[in-house]
N, C-alpha and C positions, 0 to 999 in steps of 0.2 A: 064219726070216723068211717070213711069209705073203704079203706084198705081191707079190713077183715071180710067184708062181704065180697069184694072182688077176688080176694085170695080163695075164698070158699068156692066161687064160681070156677076158678082155674083148677082147683083140686077136683071138683066134680067132672070137669071136662077131661082131665087126665084119667080119672077112674073109669069114666065111660069108654074112653078110647081103649084103655088096657083091657077092659072087660070084653069089648067087641073083638079085639084082636087076640084074646087069650086062646082062641081055637087053633091058631097057627102053631105049627111045630117048626123047628129049625129048617127042615127040608123044604118047607113052603116058602122060605125067604126069597128064592130066586124065581118064583112063579109070577108070570104076567099073562093076561089074556091074549095079548098080541105083542110082537117084538118092539113096537114103538111106545108102548105104555110102561109106566113104572112097574117094577116088581113089587111084591109084598113089602120087602125090606125097603125098597125105594120110596113107596108111599109113606111109610113110617118116617124115613129119613127126611123126606120132603116136609112132612108135618112138623118135625123138629126144627128144621132149618127155617121154615116160615114162621114158626113161633118166635125164634130169635129175631127174625127180620121185623116182625110186628113190634116186638119190644124195643128194638133199636130205633125203629121209625117213630114211635110215639113217645118213648121215654129216654132215648139215647141221642146219638149223633144225627139221626135223620134217616130218610128212606133211601135204600140202595135200589135203584131202578134197573139194575142189570139182571133181568129175569132169565135170560139165556144161561148165565152163569149159575143161577139158582137151580135151574132144571138139570144142568150138567152135574152139579154137586149131588143131587138126589139120585142120579143114575150111576154114580160110582158104585161098583160092586161091593157089597158088604153083606155080612151075615144078618140074620134076623135079630140075634142077640145084640149085635153092634147097633142096629137101628133102634131097637128098644132102649138101649142105654142112652143113645142120643136124645130120644124123646124125654126120658126121665130127667136128664141133665137140663134140657131146655125148659121143662116145666119147673124144675127147681129154681132156675135162674129167674124165670118170670115171677114165681111166687115170692122170691126174695126181693126183687126190684119193686114190684107192686106193693108188697107188704110193708116196705120201708118208705113208700111215698107218702107225702103229706096230702091232706085234703086240697090244699092250695095247688099243689103240683097236679094232682089228678083232675082238678076242675079247669086247669089252664088249657087254652086252645093249643093244639099241636101246631107249631110254627111251620111255615112252608110245606103245607100238607096236601100232596096230590092224591092221597089214598083215602083218607077218612074225611076229607073236605072241611077241615077246620074244626072238627069235633074236639071235645075235651080229651085229654090224654087217657082218661079212664075208659073211653070207648074202645080202646085196643083190646080190652078183655072180652068184649062181645065179639070183636072180629076174630080173636084167637079161638073162642068157643065155636063160632060158626065155621071157621076154616077146618078145625080139627073134626067137627061133626061131618063136614063134607067128605073128608078122607076116610073117616070111620065108616061112612056109608059105602064108599067105593070098596073098602076092604071087606065089608059084609058081602058085597056082590062077589068079590074074588073068592071068599070062603065058599059061597054057594057053588061057584064054578068048579071048585075043588071037591065038591060033594060033602061039604061040612055045613053044619048049622051053627051060625054065630049066636052066642048067648045074648039074651036081652040085656042091654047095657045098664038099664036103670034098676035092675033087681038088686 
């Protein structure tokens, strides 16, 4: 059974993301190093939105290639609490969908796949892990710019 291991990977990615970003307080949510960059809350919202995008692309209706709309969704002003709730809901959805998938589904190639190049559907979990790690790293830099020391995510 493949799903339990993939679910564990998603749960770890969620835990690591939350540990790294636990250093932020609500007042930090609107911070960004430059005006054109995502805010702290925007980074988290983008990670949540993209998690849903990956899930829909690999195990749902397919890939939504309107990247400009995705960028704009992440830039909508929101609080840090709202962004964190978005991420929690996105991980919960991913865990539910992946956890319910059969081995046959997880091993099936993603149809019409411009993103993961025909990989099996289960490859989306690695893509989610990698993408959230990328934004977790960006947020660790944001924390340092705010004079904070992000905690070790793996502790």
